[in-house]
One Martini backbone bead per residue (centre of mass of N, CA, C, O) as a GRO file, in nm:
protein
   83
    1MET     BB    1  -1.005  -0.767  -0.624
    2ILE     BB    2  -0.856  -0.540  -0.402
    3LYS     BB    3  -0.787  -0.443  -0.070
    4VAL     BB    4  -0.691  -0.118   0.048
    5LEU     BB    5  -0.512  -0.002   0.330
    6PHE     BB    6  -0.490   0.283   0.563
    7PHE     BB    7  -0.261   0.396   0.822
    8ALA     BB    8  -0.253   0.658   1.018
    9SER     BB    9  -0.067   0.888   0.851
   10LEU     BB   10  -0.153   0.791   0.576
   11ARG     BB   11  -0.458   0.840   0.609
   12GLU     BB   12  -0.414   1.152   0.658
   13ARG     BB   13  -0.263   1.233   0.401
   14LEU     BB   14  -0.478   1.083   0.191
   15ASP     BB   15  -0.773   1.090   0.284
   16GLU     BB   16  -0.778   0.753   0.324
   17GLU     BB   17  -0.879   0.427   0.412
   18SER     BB   18  -0.976   0.307   0.121
   19LEU     BB   19  -0.942   0.067  -0.161
   20GLU     BB   20  -0.998  -0.052  -0.490
   21MET     BB   21  -0.841  -0.298  -0.701
   22GLU     BB   22  -0.744  -0.436  -0.971
   23ALA     BB   23  -0.572  -0.741  -1.002
   24GLU     BB   24  -0.500  -0.713  -1.277
   25GLY     BB   25  -0.149  -0.663  -1.305
   26LEU     BB   26  -0.077  -0.754  -0.990
   27ALA     BB   27   0.189  -0.933  -0.904
   28ASP     BB   28   0.270  -0.725  -0.664
   29LEU     BB   29   0.339  -0.488  -0.425
   30GLY     BB   30   0.519  -0.312  -0.611
   31VAL     BB   31   0.287  -0.254  -0.811
   32VAL     BB   32   0.100  -0.119  -0.622
   33LEU     BB   33   0.286   0.112  -0.544
   34MET     BB   34   0.314   0.220  -0.832
   35ARG     BB   35   0.010   0.283  -0.872
   36LEU     BB   36  -0.012   0.480  -0.637
   37ARG     BB   37   0.206   0.680  -0.745
   38GLU     BB   38   0.053   0.737  -1.020
   39ARG     BB   39  -0.173   0.934  -0.897
   40GLY     BB   40  -0.015   1.151  -0.761
   41GLY     BB   41   0.081   1.383  -0.563
   42ILE     BB   42   0.065   1.256  -0.259
   43TRP     BB   43   0.103   0.971  -0.350
   44SER     BB   44   0.396   1.011  -0.455
   45GLU     BB   45   0.507   1.085  -0.179
   46VAL     BB   46   0.424   0.851   0.006
   47PHE     BB   47   0.535   0.624  -0.231
   48ALA     BB   48   0.810   0.685  -0.249
   49ALA     BB   49   1.118   0.529  -0.275
   50ASP     BB   50   1.227   0.693  -0.004
   51GLN     BB   51   0.993   0.564   0.146
   52THR     BB   52   0.877   0.420   0.447
   53VAL     BB   53   0.683   0.122   0.414
   54MET     BB   54   0.454  -0.078   0.546
   55MET     BB   55   0.342  -0.433   0.491
   56ALA     BB   56   0.037  -0.617   0.425
   57LEU     BB   57  -0.081  -0.958   0.367
   58ASN     BB   58  -0.337  -1.085   0.508
   59GLN     BB   59  -0.207  -0.995   0.803
   60GLU     BB   60   0.099  -1.010   0.677
   61MET     BB   61   0.408  -0.947   0.690
   62THR     BB   62   0.587  -0.782   0.407
   63GLY     BB   63   0.694  -0.748   0.089
   64ALA     BB   64   0.712  -0.634  -0.251
   65ASP     BB   65   0.733  -0.954  -0.353
   66ALA     BB   66   0.443  -1.016  -0.294
   67ALA     BB   67   0.190  -1.181  -0.405
   68VAL     BB   68  -0.106  -1.105  -0.592
   69LYS     BB   69  -0.463  -1.158  -0.552
   70ASP     BB   70  -0.766  -1.215  -0.573
   71GLY     BB   71  -0.907  -1.096  -0.251
   72ASP     BB   72  -0.700  -0.936  -0.130
   73GLU     BB   73  -0.529  -0.779   0.161
   74VAL     BB   74  -0.395  -0.453   0.182
   75ALA     BB   75  -0.143  -0.290   0.383
   76PHE     BB   76  -0.058   0.046   0.498
   77PHE     BB   77   0.225   0.179   0.693
   78PRO     BB   78   0.404   0.324   0.916
   79PRO     BB   79   0.662   0.321   1.100
   80VAL     BB   80   0.744   0.215   1.407
   81THR     BB   81   0.778   0.400   1.700
   82GLY     BB   82   0.975   0.472   1.987
   83GLY     BB   83   1.037   0.590   2.358
   0.00000   0.00000   0.00000
């Protein structure tokens, strides 16, 4: 299992703080994104290919090609803006 966390506006839009996913078949974060998108509805909107989402794997910023293994913690959050 991997633990998936959602932060800031993603958490609000999904109405979900976290979930667990079976690690088997999740080669990398790109596959995790695809599986989340496949949930349909708001999930497919939030994780659509044209949406910018930042990712962390075990509290390290990374990209969609980062390998995922059992016991990992994955976090998704919107891009940080300042002003």
